[in-house]
C-alpha positions as a printed Julia matrix, in Angstrom:
797×3 Matrix{Float64}:
  -59.73  -26.0    -3.03
  -57.68  -24.39   -5.79
  -54.71  -26.59   -4.93
  -56.84  -29.76   -5.16
  -58.17  -28.73   -8.58
  -54.65  -27.86   -9.68
  -53.41  -31.23   -8.43
  -56.05  -33.05  -10.48
  -55.14  -30.99  -13.52
  -51.42  -31.67  -13.22
  -51.57  -35.35  -12.35
  -54.28  -36.6   -14.67
  -54.3   -34.22  -17.61
  -58.01  -34.99  -17.99
  -61.19  -34.67  -15.97
  -63.18  -37.87  -15.7
  -66.67  -37.18  -16.99
  -68.36  -38.3   -13.81
  -66.52  -35.84  -11.55
  -67.71  -32.51  -12.88
  -70.96  -31.06  -11.54
  -72.93  -34.27  -11.69
  -74.29  -34.27   -8.19
  -77.89  -34.79   -7.22
  -80.51  -32.11   -7.76
  -79.67  -28.84   -6.06
  -76.62  -30.25   -4.29
  -73.12  -28.86   -4.04
  -71.24  -32.13   -4.31
  -68.79  -32.74   -7.14
  -66.12  -30.64   -8.77
  -67.05  -27.58  -10.78
  -70.67  -27.0    -9.73
  -69.97  -23.34   -9.04
  -68.94  -22.68  -12.63
  -71.26  -25.06  -14.47
  -74.67  -24.7   -12.83
  -76.89  -21.73  -12.13
  -80.41  -21.53  -10.82
  -83.46  -19.36  -10.27
  -85.85  -19.29   -7.33
  -88.81  -18.48   -9.57
  -90.19  -19.23  -13.04
  -89.21  -17.01  -15.96
  -91.67  -14.29  -16.86
  -94.04  -15.36  -19.61
  -95.97  -12.82  -21.68
  -99.02  -14.03  -23.58
  -98.79  -10.94  -25.77
  -95.35  -10.09  -27.05
  -94.06   -7.66  -29.69
  -94.13   -9.21  -33.15
  -92.73   -6.39  -35.26
  -89.01   -6.41  -34.66
  -89.19   -3.96  -31.79
  -86.54   -5.75  -29.78
  -88.34   -6.73  -26.6
  -85.71   -8.78  -24.76
  -87.95  -10.01  -21.96
  -88.44  -13.37  -23.68
  -84.75  -14.21  -23.15
  -84.17  -12.37  -19.88
  -84.77  -15.31  -17.57
  -85.71  -18.37  -19.67
  -83.24  -21.24  -19.9
  -82.14  -22.42  -23.37
  -81.53  -25.94  -24.62
  -80.61  -26.99  -28.16
  -78.86  -29.57  -30.31
  -77.81  -27.33  -33.19
  -81.02  -27.91  -35.14
  -83.95  -27.76  -32.72
  -84.17  -25.89  -29.46
  -86.41  -24.65  -26.69
  -86.55  -21.84  -24.18
  -87.9   -23.13  -20.89
  -89.93  -20.82  -18.65
  -90.64  -23.32  -15.87
  -94.02  -22.12  -14.67
  -95.58  -24.12  -11.85
  -99.24  -24.08  -12.87
  -98.39  -23.58  -16.54
  -95.03  -24.27  -18.16
  -94.03  -23.0   -21.59
  -91.42  -24.35  -23.98
  -90.74  -21.95  -26.87
  -89.81  -24.32  -29.71
  -87.56  -23.51  -32.66
  -86.05  -25.23  -35.69
  -83.11  -23.42  -37.23
  -84.34  -23.61  -40.84
  -87.81  -22.22  -40.06
  -87.52  -19.2   -42.35
  -89.83  -17.18  -44.56
  -88.42  -15.38  -47.61
  -86.33  -16.49  -50.55
  -83.76  -15.26  -53.04
  -83.47  -11.47  -53.21
  -81.09   -8.52  -53.2
  -82.35   -5.21  -51.93
  -81.3    -2.6   -49.38
  -84.84   -2.56  -47.99
  -85.6    -5.85  -46.25
  -89.08   -7.25  -46.84
  -89.76   -9.25  -43.71
  -92.3   -11.24  -41.72
  -93.94  -14.68  -41.99
  -95.52  -14.03  -45.4
  -92.43  -12.56  -47.06
  -91.25  -14.04  -50.34
  -88.14  -11.86  -50.4
  -85.75  -11.46  -47.48
  -88.03  -12.96  -44.83
  -87.48  -13.6   -41.13
  -86.53  -16.43  -38.82
  -89.78  -17.92  -37.5
  -90.83  -19.47  -34.18
  -92.09  -23.04  -34.55
  -94.63  -23.04  -31.74
  -95.07  -23.13  -27.99
  -95.62  -26.27  -25.98
  -97.9   -25.27  -23.13
  -98.26  -27.67  -20.21
 -100.92  -27.04  -17.56
 -100.6   -28.65  -14.15
 -103.05  -28.73  -11.22
 -103.08  -25.74   -8.91
  -99.98  -25.88   -6.71
 -101.33  -24.7    -3.41
  -98.61  -24.05   -0.85
  -95.84  -24.39   -3.43
  -92.37  -24.15   -1.88
  -88.68  -24.84   -2.53
  -88.89  -23.86   -6.19
  -85.68  -24.31   -8.18
  -85.13  -23.86  -11.92
  -81.63  -24.82  -13.0
  -79.4   -25.05  -16.05
  -76.36  -27.33  -15.88
  -74.12  -26.27  -18.77
  -71.65  -29.02  -17.89
  -74.22  -31.62  -18.89
  -76.67  -29.59  -21.01
  -79.52  -30.41  -18.65
  -82.27  -28.05  -17.55
  -84.57  -28.81  -14.65
  -87.42  -27.47  -12.55
  -88.31  -28.77   -9.09
  -90.71  -27.7    -6.35
  -92.91  -29.12   -3.62
  -96.65  -28.85   -3.21
  -98.61  -30.69   -0.59
  -96.59  -33.76    0.27
  -95.22  -34.27   -3.26
  -91.82  -33.18   -4.63
  -92.06  -32.61   -8.39
  -89.19  -32.58  -10.83
  -88.99  -31.87  -14.55
  -85.88  -32.47  -16.62
  -85.21  -31.25  -20.14
  -82.47  -31.78  -22.72
  -81.99  -31.56  -26.48
  -80.37  -34.73  -27.74
  -77.7   -34.48  -30.43
  -77.59  -38.22  -31.24
  -81.36  -38.76  -31.15
  -82.4   -35.36  -32.59
  -85.3   -34.81  -30.19
  -86.06  -32.63  -27.22
  -86.68  -34.8   -24.18
  -88.71  -33.79  -21.17
  -89.54  -35.91  -18.14
  -92.09  -34.97  -15.45
  -92.21  -36.96  -12.24
  -93.39  -36.78   -8.65
  -91.95  -38.66   -5.71
  -95.35  -40.18   -4.94
  -97.22  -42.72   -7.11
  -99.96  -41.44   -9.44
  -99.01  -37.82   -8.71
  -98.57  -36.53  -12.27
 -101.53  -34.79  -13.93
 -100.9   -32.58  -16.96
 -102.58  -31.16  -20.06
 -100.29  -30.76  -23.08
 -101.23  -28.23  -25.72
  -99.38  -26.71  -28.67
  -99.97  -23.1   -29.72
  -98.74  -21.31  -32.82
  -98.41  -17.81  -34.19
  -99.06  -19.05  -37.75
 -102.82  -19.09  -38.45
 -102.45  -21.61  -41.29
 -101.11  -24.32  -38.97
 -103.2   -27.44  -38.41
 -102.88  -28.94  -34.93
 -104.4   -32.28  -34.01
 -104.04  -34.73  -31.16
 -104.52  -38.47  -30.8
 -104.22  -40.97  -27.98
 -104.16  -44.74  -27.7
 -102.19  -47.67  -26.35
 -101.09  -45.67  -23.37
  -99.54  -42.75  -25.26
 -100.58  -39.48  -26.85
  -99.4   -37.5   -29.86
  -99.78  -33.84  -30.86
  -99.18  -33.06  -34.51
  -98.6   -29.66  -36.08
  -98.39  -29.22  -39.84
  -98.03  -26.11  -41.92
  -96.51  -24.35  -44.89
  -95.26  -20.79  -45.19
  -96.09  -18.71  -48.26
  -92.58  -19.26  -49.58
  -93.36  -22.98  -49.81
  -91.39  -24.12  -46.75
  -93.22  -27.11  -45.32
  -92.87  -27.99  -41.66
  -94.14  -30.51  -39.21
  -93.79  -31.06  -35.48
  -94.7   -34.07  -33.38
  -94.92  -34.25  -29.62
  -95.06  -37.75  -28.22
  -96.49  -37.96  -24.68
  -95.57  -41.19  -22.89
  -96.97  -41.52  -19.38
  -95.97  -44.29  -17.03
  -99.17  -45.52  -15.48
 -102.35  -43.49  -15.28
 -104.52  -42.6   -18.25
 -104.02  -40.59  -21.4
 -106.63  -39.15  -23.75
 -106.87  -36.67  -26.6
 -109.16  -33.68  -26.31
 -109.59  -30.83  -28.81
 -105.96  -30.73  -29.96
 -104.58  -31.39  -26.48
 -103.4   -34.5   -24.68
 -104.53  -35.06  -21.09
 -102.54  -37.23  -18.69
 -104.04  -38.17  -15.32
 -102.68  -40.0   -12.28
  -99.43  -41.09  -13.9
  -96.32  -41.98  -11.93
  -94.26  -40.01  -14.44
  -94.54  -38.71  -17.99
  -91.93  -38.59  -20.71
  -92.26  -36.18  -23.64
  -90.31  -36.33  -26.93
  -90.42  -33.42  -29.37
  -89.42  -33.83  -33.02
  -89.47  -30.84  -35.38
  -88.59  -30.7   -39.07
  -88.86  -28.63  -42.26
  -88.18  -29.59  -45.87
  -85.2   -27.21  -46.07
  -81.72  -28.45  -46.89
  -78.55  -26.34  -46.94
  -77.78  -27.18  -50.56
  -78.0   -24.56  -53.29
  -77.86  -27.23  -56.02
  -81.13  -28.69  -54.7
  -82.73  -25.24  -54.49
  -82.84  -25.66  -50.71
  -85.42  -28.49  -50.89
  -84.79  -31.68  -48.95
  -86.89  -34.57  -47.75
  -90.38  -33.93  -46.45
  -90.7   -33.05  -42.77
  -93.09  -35.97  -42.37
  -90.44  -38.41  -43.6
  -87.83  -36.94  -41.29
  -90.09  -37.04  -38.26
  -91.1   -40.61  -39.09
  -87.45  -41.67  -39.0
  -86.47  -39.62  -35.94
  -89.37  -40.73  -33.76
  -89.25  -44.34  -34.94
  -85.73  -44.51  -33.55
  -86.26  -42.32  -30.48
  -89.33  -44.19  -29.25
  -87.3   -47.39  -29.07
  -84.69  -45.83  -26.78
  -85.35  -46.1   -23.03
  -85.21  -42.78  -21.2
  -82.13  -43.73  -19.2
  -80.17  -44.7   -22.29
  -81.27  -41.57  -24.15
  -79.96  -39.45  -21.29
  -76.68  -41.36  -21.17
  -76.27  -41.0   -24.93
  -76.97  -37.29  -24.6
  -74.4   -36.84  -21.82
  -71.73  -38.69  -23.79
  -72.4   -36.8   -27.04
  -72.44  -33.4   -25.37
  -69.54  -34.23  -23.09
  -67.43  -35.09  -26.13
  -67.48  -31.36  -26.93
  -67.77  -29.68  -23.56
  -65.21  -31.69  -21.61
  -62.32  -30.89  -23.93
  -61.67  -27.67  -22.03
  -61.72  -26.84  -18.34
  -60.85  -23.53  -16.73
  -60.01  -22.75  -13.1
  -59.58  -19.1   -12.1
  -59.92  -19.67   -8.36
  -62.85  -20.57   -6.15
  -65.87  -18.62   -5.05
  -67.07  -19.04   -1.49
  -70.03  -21.4    -1.13
  -72.57  -18.8     0.1
  -71.97  -16.6    -2.97
  -71.81  -19.46   -5.47
  -74.99  -20.93   -4.02
  -77.1   -17.82   -4.61
  -79.81  -17.75   -7.28
  -78.21  -16.37  -10.44
  -80.06  -13.05  -10.33
  -78.79  -12.4    -6.79
  -75.32  -13.61   -7.68
  -75.16  -11.26  -10.66
  -76.54   -8.4    -8.59
  -73.81   -8.91   -6.0
  -71.13   -8.99   -8.7
  -72.47   -5.88  -10.44
  -72.65   -4.0    -7.15
  -68.97   -4.7    -6.51
  -68.05   -3.5   -10.02
  -70.16   -0.36   -9.54
  -68.43    0.39   -6.24
  -64.98   -0.41   -7.59
  -64.43   -3.1    -4.97
  -63.08   -6.61   -5.44
  -65.47   -9.09   -7.06
  -64.67  -12.36   -5.28
  -66.59  -14.62   -7.67
  -64.1   -16.15  -10.11
  -66.44  -19.09  -10.61
  -69.04  -16.72  -12.06
  -66.48  -15.59  -14.62
  -65.7   -19.23  -15.4
  -69.45  -19.84  -15.71
  -69.74  -17.11  -18.34
  -66.95  -18.76  -20.34
  -68.66  -22.13  -19.95
  -72.11  -20.77  -20.81
  -70.66  -19.3   -24.01
  -69.28  -22.72  -24.93
  -72.66  -24.25  -24.08
  -74.43  -21.84  -26.45
  -71.91  -22.61  -29.23
  -72.41  -26.36  -28.86
  -76.19  -26.01  -28.55
  -76.69  -23.78  -31.59
  -74.0   -24.91  -34.05
  -73.64  -28.58  -34.9
  -72.31  -30.24  -38.08
  -74.87  -30.74  -40.82
  -76.99  -27.76  -39.81
  -77.23  -24.05  -40.46
  -74.9   -21.86  -38.4
  -76.07  -19.91  -35.37
  -78.01  -16.8   -36.35
  -78.27  -13.5   -34.46
  -80.32  -15.21  -31.74
  -78.43  -18.48  -31.94
  -81.2   -21.04  -32.24
  -83.97  -19.41  -30.22
  -86.82  -17.09  -31.16
  -90.18  -15.77  -29.99
  -91.32  -13.46  -32.76
  -92.69  -13.51  -36.3
  -90.45  -10.52  -37.0
  -87.52  -10.75  -34.59
  -85.02   -7.89  -34.38
  -82.99   -7.72  -37.59
  -85.02  -10.8   -38.6
  -82.58  -12.89  -36.53
  -80.56  -13.04  -39.74
  -76.91  -13.57  -40.6
  -75.18  -10.19  -40.26
  -71.75  -10.38  -41.85
  -70.15   -7.11  -40.76
  -69.17   -8.52  -37.33
  -72.0   -10.56  -35.84
  -71.9   -14.0   -37.44
  -68.11  -13.89  -37.47
  -67.96  -13.11  -33.75
  -70.22  -16.09  -33.03
  -67.41  -18.28  -34.37
  -64.3   -16.59  -33.0
  -64.18  -18.9   -30.02
  -64.82  -22.26  -31.67
  -61.21  -23.03  -32.62
  -59.35  -21.84  -29.49
  -62.02  -23.51  -27.34
  -61.33  -26.78  -29.15
  -64.7   -27.0   -30.93
  -63.62  -27.24  -34.6
  -66.67  -29.32  -35.57
  -68.86  -26.4   -34.53
  -67.14  -24.3   -37.23
  -68.43  -26.64  -39.96
  -71.92  -25.05  -40.21
  -70.41  -21.65  -40.97
  -67.96  -23.05  -43.53
  -70.77  -24.92  -45.23
  -73.04  -21.87  -45.14
  -70.36  -19.76  -46.86
  -69.95  -22.4   -49.56
  -73.68  -22.82  -50.2
  -74.47  -19.1   -50.24
  -71.71  -18.46  -52.8
  -73.7   -19.38  -55.98
  -76.46  -16.89  -55.2
  -73.9   -14.29  -54.14
  -72.04  -14.79  -57.44
  -75.22  -14.1   -59.36
  -76.02  -10.98  -57.34
  -72.44   -9.72  -57.59
  -72.32  -10.24  -61.37
  -75.58   -8.36  -61.84
  -74.58   -5.38  -59.68
  -73.49   -2.4   -61.78
  -71.22   -1.06  -59.04
  -68.93   -4.05  -59.41
  -68.73   -4.12  -63.21
  -65.71   -2.82  -65.08
  -65.79    0.37  -67.12
  -66.56   -1.74  -70.18
  -69.43   -3.49  -68.4
  -67.68   -6.77  -67.67
  -69.17   -8.48  -64.62
  -66.91   -8.94  -61.63
  -65.5   -12.39  -60.97
  -66.02  -13.94  -57.57
  -68.58  -12.62  -55.11
  -69.38  -10.59  -52.04
  -72.55   -9.78  -50.13
  -74.85   -7.24  -48.63
  -74.68   -6.94  -44.84
  -77.66   -9.21  -44.08
  -78.2   -12.72  -45.42
  -80.99  -15.25  -45.09
  -80.85  -19.03  -45.7
  -81.97  -18.98  -49.35
  -79.15  -16.92  -50.84
  -81.09  -13.72  -50.25
  -79.34  -10.51  -49.24
  -80.48   -7.26  -47.68
  -79.39   -3.93  -46.19
  -76.29   -2.03  -47.34
  -73.46   -3.61  -49.3
  -70.68   -4.9   -47.09
  -68.02   -5.18  -49.78
  -65.44   -7.06  -47.7
  -68.03   -9.52  -46.38
  -66.68  -12.47  -48.36
  -63.09  -11.47  -47.54
  -63.92  -11.58  -43.82
  -65.54  -14.98  -44.33
  -62.28  -16.13  -45.9
  -60.46  -15.53  -42.62
  -62.68  -18.18  -41.02
  -61.89  -20.59  -43.84
  -58.17  -20.05  -43.25
  -58.33  -20.12  -39.46
  -60.07  -23.49  -39.52
  -57.1   -24.83  -41.45
  -54.55  -23.2   -39.14
  -56.1   -24.77  -36.07
  -56.68  -28.22  -37.59
  -53.91  -28.53  -40.25
  -56.46  -30.4   -42.36
  -54.67  -30.23  -45.71
  -57.45  -31.98  -47.62
  -59.95  -29.41  -46.33
  -57.61  -26.61  -47.38
  -57.2   -28.06  -50.86
  -60.79  -28.93  -51.64
  -62.81  -26.42  -49.63
  -61.0   -23.39  -48.25
  -58.42  -22.5   -50.88
  -60.76  -22.54  -53.92
  -63.13  -20.17  -52.12
  -60.31  -17.94  -50.88
  -58.87  -17.7   -54.38
  -62.22  -16.78  -55.9
  -62.77  -14.06  -53.31
  -59.3   -12.7   -54.08
  -60.23  -12.52  -57.74
  -63.21  -10.36  -56.86
  -60.96   -7.94  -55.03
  -58.31   -7.95  -57.74
  -61.03   -6.69  -60.08
  -62.23   -4.02  -57.66
  -59.17   -2.33  -56.19
  -58.59    1.23  -57.28
  -55.15    2.37  -58.43
  -54.42    5.64  -56.66
  -52.8     8.65  -58.26
  -49.89   10.5   -56.73
  -51.09   12.41  -53.68
  -54.47   10.68  -53.91
  -55.73   13.14  -56.49
  -58.36   10.64  -57.66
  -59.67   10.0   -54.13
  -63.47    9.82  -53.9
  -65.77   10.45  -50.96
  -69.4    11.31  -50.3
  -68.31   13.64  -47.48
  -68.74   17.15  -48.89
  -66.51   18.55  -46.16
  -63.53   16.88  -47.78
  -62.33   19.5   -50.22
  -59.44   19.13  -52.7
  -57.35   21.06  -50.19
  -58.09   18.48  -47.47
  -57.19   15.66  -49.87
  -53.94   17.37  -50.8
  -53.07   17.87  -47.13
  -54.02   14.44  -45.79
  -53.01   12.24  -48.7
  -49.71   13.75  -49.7
  -47.94   10.51  -48.77
  -50.0     8.4   -51.17
  -47.81    7.15  -54.0
  -48.97    6.51  -57.53
  -49.86    2.85  -57.96
  -51.01    2.22  -54.39
  -54.27    0.29  -54.12
  -57.46    1.25  -52.3
  -60.81   -0.43  -51.82
  -63.24    1.9   -53.58
  -66.16    3.66  -51.91
  -66.41    1.55  -48.79
  -68.1     2.1   -45.46
  -66.71    1.73  -41.97
  -69.56   -0.14  -40.32
  -71.8     1.39  -39.24
  -71.03    5.1   -39.39
  -69.12    7.75  -41.27
  -69.08    8.5   -44.98
  -68.8     6.21  -47.94
  -65.38    6.74  -49.49
  -62.19    5.18  -50.83
  -59.73    3.34  -48.63
  -61.64    2.85  -45.36
  -59.3     1.19  -42.87
  -61.85   -1.59  -42.32
  -61.8    -2.55  -46.01
  -58.06   -2.13  -46.45
  -57.23   -4.32  -43.48
  -59.63   -7.1   -44.43
  -58.37   -7.2   -48.01
  -54.77   -7.24  -46.75
  -55.63  -10.2   -44.52
  -57.35  -11.98  -47.41
  -54.37  -11.59  -49.75
  -51.84  -12.45  -47.05
  -53.69  -15.58  -45.94
  -54.34  -16.76  -49.48
  -50.66  -16.41  -50.37
  -49.84  -18.58  -47.36
  -52.49  -21.13  -48.34
  -51.07  -21.35  -51.87
  -47.6   -21.85  -50.41
  -48.81  -24.67  -48.15
  -50.39  -26.41  -51.15
  -47.54  -25.41  -53.47
  -49.94  -24.21  -56.16
  -50.4   -21.12  -58.33
  -46.82  -19.94  -57.94
  -46.99  -17.11  -60.47
  -50.38  -15.88  -59.29
  -49.5   -15.98  -55.6
  -46.43  -13.87  -56.36
  -48.65  -11.3   -58.09
  -51.09  -11.43  -55.19
  -48.32  -10.79  -52.67
  -47.25   -7.79  -54.73
  -50.81   -6.42  -54.71
  -50.98   -6.97  -50.94
  -47.85   -4.88  -50.52
  -49.33   -2.08  -52.65
  -52.44   -1.73  -50.49
  -52.72    1.56  -48.62
  -51.72    0.48  -45.13
  -52.7     1.56  -41.64
  -52.38    5.31  -41.12
  -51.68    7.3   -37.96
  -53.34   10.68  -37.46
  -52.05   13.88  -35.9
  -53.37   12.83  -32.49
  -51.45    9.58  -32.63
  -54.5     7.37  -33.21
  -55.02    4.8   -35.94
  -57.23    6.39  -38.56
  -60.57    4.9   -39.48
  -60.45    6.58  -42.88
  -57.66    7.85  -45.1
  -58.75   11.37  -44.2
  -57.74   12.49  -40.7
  -61.12   13.37  -39.23
  -61.13   14.95  -35.82
  -63.41   13.59  -33.07
  -66.57   15.61  -32.69
  -66.4    16.95  -36.22
  -69.96   15.78  -36.79
  -69.12   13.22  -39.45
  -68.46   10.31  -37.11
  -69.02    9.14  -33.55
  -65.77    8.76  -31.57
  -67.58    6.48  -29.09
  -69.18    4.27  -31.73
  -69.9     0.64  -30.85
  -68.01   -0.68  -33.87
  -64.21   -0.75  -33.86
  -64.03   -1.58  -37.54
  -60.66    0.12  -38.07
  -59.05   -2.25  -35.57
  -59.75   -5.42  -37.53
  -56.0    -5.68  -38.2
  -55.44   -6.13  -34.45
  -58.23   -8.66  -33.94
  -59.41  -10.86  -35.53
  -56.78  -10.01  -38.14
  -53.03  -10.29  -37.69
  -51.54   -7.35  -39.57
  -50.94   -5.27  -36.42
  -49.32   -6.56  -33.23
  -47.16   -5.06  -30.49
  -44.33   -7.46  -31.37
  -44.23   -6.95  -35.14
  -45.67   -3.45  -35.72
  -45.25   -1.57  -32.42
  -45.95    1.9   -33.86
  -49.22    0.86  -35.45
  -50.12   -1.14  -32.35
  -49.65    1.89  -30.12
  -51.76    4.04  -32.45
  -54.46    1.36  -32.47
  -54.34    1.14  -28.66
  -54.84    4.9   -28.37
  -57.72    4.69  -30.81
  -59.41    1.98  -28.75
  -58.85    3.92  -25.55
  -60.5     6.96  -27.13
  -63.57    4.87  -28.01
  -64.36    4.72  -24.3
  -66.89    2.48  -22.58
  -69.92    4.76  -22.34
  -73.06    5.28  -24.39
  -73.03    3.41  -27.69
  -69.99    1.4   -26.58
  -72.08   -0.51  -24.04
  -73.29   -3.25  -26.34
  -73.06   -6.97  -25.7
  -70.87   -7.81  -28.68
  -68.85   -4.59  -28.28
  -67.53   -5.83  -24.94
  -66.55   -9.15  -26.49
  -64.65   -7.55  -29.38
  -62.85   -5.17  -27.06
  -61.92   -7.98  -24.69
  -60.13   -9.62  -27.61
  -58.56   -6.33  -28.72
  -57.16   -5.52  -25.29
  -55.87   -9.07  -25.03
  -54.0    -8.58  -28.32
  -52.55   -5.39  -26.83
  -51.31   -7.62  -23.97
  -53.3    -5.57  -21.46
  -54.97   -8.0   -19.09
  -56.34   -5.26  -16.84
  -58.27   -3.61  -19.67
  -59.41   -6.94  -21.12
  -60.76   -7.9   -17.71
  -62.56   -4.56  -17.45
  -64.37   -5.44  -20.69
  -65.56   -8.75  -19.22
  -66.77   -6.91  -16.14
  -68.43   -4.29  -18.33
  -70.33   -6.97  -20.23
  -71.56   -8.48  -16.97
  -72.45   -5.1   -15.48
  -74.23   -3.46  -18.4
  -75.23   -6.1   -20.94
  -75.87   -9.42  -19.2
  -79.36  -10.63  -18.4
  -80.16  -13.09  -15.63
  -80.32  -15.91  -18.19
  -76.62  -15.13  -18.92
  -77.61  -14.18  -22.46
  -76.28  -10.76  -23.36
  -78.3    -7.95  -24.86
  -77.43   -5.3   -27.44
  -80.32   -4.54  -26.74
  -82.07   -6.62  -28.01
  -80.78  -10.09  -27.17
  -78.07  -11.36  -29.52
  -75.78  -14.35  -29.05
  -72.69  -12.84  -30.67
  -71.47  -11.34  -27.4
  -72.28  -14.53  -25.48
  -70.32  -16.65  -27.95
  -67.62  -14.08  -28.73
  -66.55  -13.67  -25.1
  -65.34  -17.29  -25.22
  -62.63  -16.12  -27.61
  -61.84  -13.24  -25.25
  -61.12  -15.57  -22.34
  -59.01  -17.8   -24.57
  -57.08  -14.87  -26.05
  -56.19  -13.59  -22.59
  -54.7   -16.98  -21.71
  -53.13  -18.12  -24.98
  -52.17  -16.46  -28.25
  -50.67  -18.07  -31.35
  -51.22  -15.63  -34.23
  -47.66  -14.25  -34.4
  -45.86  -17.52  -35.15
  -45.28  -18.53  -31.55
  -47.3   -19.64  -28.56
  -47.63  -16.93  -25.94
  -48.76  -18.29  -22.59
  -50.71  -15.9   -20.34
  -50.28  -12.9   -22.66
  -52.98  -10.8   -20.95
  -53.56  -12.22  -17.5
  -55.37   -9.84  -15.14
  -54.44   -9.56  -11.49
  -57.8   -11.05  -10.53
  -56.73  -14.34  -12.13
  -53.26  -14.53  -10.61
  -53.61  -18.25   -9.75
  -55.28  -20.76  -12.03
  -55.14  -23.48  -14.62
  -56.64  -24.35  -17.98
  -56.8   -27.59  -19.9
  -57.52  -28.24  -23.56
  -57.17  -24.86  -25.28
  -56.1   -25.05  -28.9
  -53.37  -23.06  -30.61
  -52.73  -22.7   -34.32
  -50.79  -25.68  -35.55
  -53.35  -28.05  -33.98
  -51.55  -27.81  -30.65
  -53.4   -28.63  -27.44
  -52.27  -26.58  -24.47
  -52.67  -27.28  -20.75
  -51.09  -24.99  -18.18
  -51.13  -23.9   -14.56
  -49.94  -20.65  -13.04
  -49.27  -19.11   -9.65
  -48.85  -15.41   -8.83
  -49.22  -14.6   -12.51
  -46.37  -16.87  -13.66
  -46.63  -20.15  -15.53
  -45.62  -23.02  -13.25
  -46.24  -25.96  -15.58
  -47.53  -26.54  -19.09
  -48.1   -29.38  -21.51
  -48.18  -29.26  -25.32
  -49.37  -32.0   -27.67
  -50.15  -32.23  -31.35
  -50.89  -34.95  -33.92
  -48.41  -33.18  -36.22
  -44.63  -33.28  -35.79
  -43.39  -29.71  -35.59
  -41.1   -27.28  -33.87
  -42.85  -24.59  -31.85
  -41.64  -21.45  -30.11
  -43.2   -20.82  -26.72
  -43.02  -17.51  -24.88
  -43.77  -17.58  -21.15
  -42.55  -15.82  -18.03
  -40.55  -13.38  -20.18
  -38.58  -16.05  -22.03
  -38.88  -17.77  -25.39
  -37.97  -21.43  -25.81
  -38.31  -23.85  -28.71
  -39.84  -27.3   -28.31
  -40.01  -30.24  -30.71
  -43.45  -31.84  -30.77
  -43.88  -35.51  -31.68
  -47.29  -37.04  -32.46
  -48.74  -38.85  -29.48
  -46.2   -37.47  -27.01
  -46.98  -34.57  -24.67
  -44.13  -32.13  -24.13
  -44.09  -30.72  -20.62
  -42.39  -27.58  -19.42
  -42.1   -25.56  -16.24
């Protein structure tokens, strides 16, 4: 089978949309079903009473299947007698503008606030006596969820999707016998102020929910119930359908929020938006709506395809919980895991979550992506900027989803005015004379109203700037660089120019809150510090250790900021004098440091593991930012630092606190940058073994989407790297993937890459780009240079 898939890849260069996993319900026909569909033999567990105080209960996401269009979403539980759809709208937030280490949270908060659930659509069906052949499925290749089962002599099927073009959630219920659909539709809410009403007439029903949070956010939801045949009536807030041949349901949700600081976050009324959305959607026949959905989603998903080999049918056909159990057992026993399609599925599910929770014109994915169950979700389901939100977007460019980066870029831009105000008012950032700092940065946690909470993360804005620059590198959109990215990058540089501390000879002016660091320790450890070197003052290596000058995390991020901004100014040919000064400041930054044990230091002081001041097995690898996602350290350009960083990562281990969903994703990328495919693959296996739930969501715990989305970058980084000025094909290929192919990955320079390999060696590849350029390509131990011409694919073997 591998050879057939490879043949299709090599001869066509594309996959026709109709050939991938589009077979009939439950079937195994069609290419790619093993890596695009997964199913359950039972409904997801539903709890009527669930924690509502941020306690981190992950059961809500353990088995439920997610759908979303970047703005509205649902988690589908698929009960037989009673189904539940947990509905969300990504701007459903309490809170407002604030800046405080303590986070005021919950539905009534006027300060930091929390991401809120919209409501639960509860659908009650007649008792299903003798129910059999239950199947609940998610097809990530088409963004379709379904439930099917038999009871009596009727086969029932439900299908769900979240439409990007029509901005509704669509659900269809049907039986294979006439007049077999009976259902009661009811909407429940956790917000006591909500008003829920129902109406029926002219053969259709409508449920309406209206409410307003204490922060003034107005919201409205409408559920249109459209039976074919039978009767429909309204009853006490519910809609009752009886003896229909089928029933179509359209869900439209809206708030009056807009991601626009200049408008104080207030947009059109939710009623007006729902009027427009449903007026259009109700005119679209169900078949056309589904076709439109498949085309819109396929435009994103079908850009990339990955083949790592083929799983045998009996294994691939297992329910996902059994399939995962089998895989985990093999990892536990140290035996071969013959399920490459499961690994492909994890890559594809990550892309599905990116597409489903991050679409242009909307807020970016939060800690839970788009989905939520709680009035006070863990960490308020906020935007954590010390790794989490960034990791969600690591994979968008290499996986050829640049449009999905737009919500983050826009979020950074719109949060900047509030962040400027907070930064200017913060005494810590003012000069000795009391002059406010230019530019801006942020506390670790952010909401959608410019509010900030938790500890200061001083390099937060500098890390954001890397995303601004990377979007340019992958797209070569010069207008975007000129009008959007570069002005923000420059302003963030100006903040750091005002903040950097000029060090004395031997670091005699070094500051730390660690009382164990005596003047003698400073003299011993910092004797190589020259007068005039620059250090980020009193930083923190997230999320442990002391607050002190020159943390590696801060130094590396600021270096990357200055380096990238210099390059951006050179591309635009602007600010010549300033960019020269900035380059000089970059070169004065205290650089990566190697300790006595040969490891890259996390702080300027050489702290020994187990000294009590830091955790050597900590989940964060903040001091390795320069390896990934940064570019300061690489085996090719800085081999000594790279080896010290590799030893440091090895010492972190994979036990205890290191077994976190997003930790595995970061370390997959790090090991890939170290060109170690075996270790990178171990991280993927570790994520599956320790941190993956049956839904394929990963858990910290609790559930967070950063690992789910970030592992997409890990796969891509193992197959293709482009951060060192050349394309490196198969830089970190594990032995388990010795034969395979990939189509549609993106490299910096807006270069699309297809390739196939056999026995770990590239056999054929194809490069294309809309920009004329010369590119160096390293593969099979050799480097060659190719000239790319717009519209012409360059092939090599």
